[in-house]
N, C-alpha and C positions, 0 to 999 in steps of 0.2 A: 657450576651452577649455573644454569639458564634463566633469563629474565623472562624468558616466553611465558604469555598464559596458558594455562593447560585449557585444551578443549572439552568441555563439561558434557557436550551432546553428541559427539562424533560427528563423521561425515554426514550430511545431509543430502540424499541422493537427487540427482536433477528431477526436477518439478516436470510435470507434463500438464498441469494446469493449466486451462485456459485463458486464465487471470493474468497470466504472466505477460508482461507488454503491455497490458490493457492502461489506458490513460484515465485517470480519475480526478477530481478535485473535493477532498474533504473539507466539510465546513471548517473544520479546525485549521487545516492547512490554508484556506482562504482567508481566515482571520489572521493568521499568521505567515505571510508569503516569505518566500527562501530570500536569503542575503542575495541574490540574484533578482529578487523581485518578482519570479515566477512563483504562478500557485498552483501548476498543475504537475502531478507527481505520476509515474508509471510504476506499475506493480512489478516487483524485482521477485527473486528466489526465497523460499522460505531459507530460515535459519534456525537451528534448536528447537525452541519450543513455538516460536512465531510462524503464524500461517503464510506471511509474506512480508519481504520489507517494499518500502516506498521510498523512491528516488525522484529528486526534481527533474522535471522533464527537460528543461536547460540546461543546468551545470551539472546533473547525475549526482548531486549530494545528497546522502542517505538524509531521509525526512523523518524517518519513523516507522511504525510496525502498522500492517494493516488489520484491525480490529477482526476477530473471528464473526463477529454478526455481519461487518462490513462483507468479508469474503463470502459468507452464505448468501446475502443478499444479491452479490455481483455474480454467483454462481446461477441463481435461480434467473437473476434477468437474462443474463447471458444465453441460459438454457431456453428460456421461452421466446425471446427476442432477437436472439445472435449478439455477436459482439460489435460493438458501436466504434464506429473512426471518430467521433466526437468524444471529449472527456464526458463522462457520468458523473454528475455532482450527487455525492452522498452526505446527507445532512445527517447530524447525531442530533436526535430528538432531546437527550439530555441538554443539551448547549439550547434550546428553543425557548424563549419566552412565550407570553399570550399572544395570540396572533387575532 
């Protein structure tokens, strides 16, 4: 009997998304820096139902999953303006208070 967890989603093909490798700072990530102290993440390959993984830019630790709305925004931004060499800050309006 194997203790390995079954793969429920099958192999995910290698992504050709222009977002892979892009550095971003998500508001919720800035509020909760990585254990290494870094607040920037880079976008990694998708997995299963997730549009893309997020990894700490410094220590490469998995930090979470890129929300579909953020991925859509980043694709539109990259299409209109090209990719950026500096981190793009993505704020989640659900976390914003009155300004």
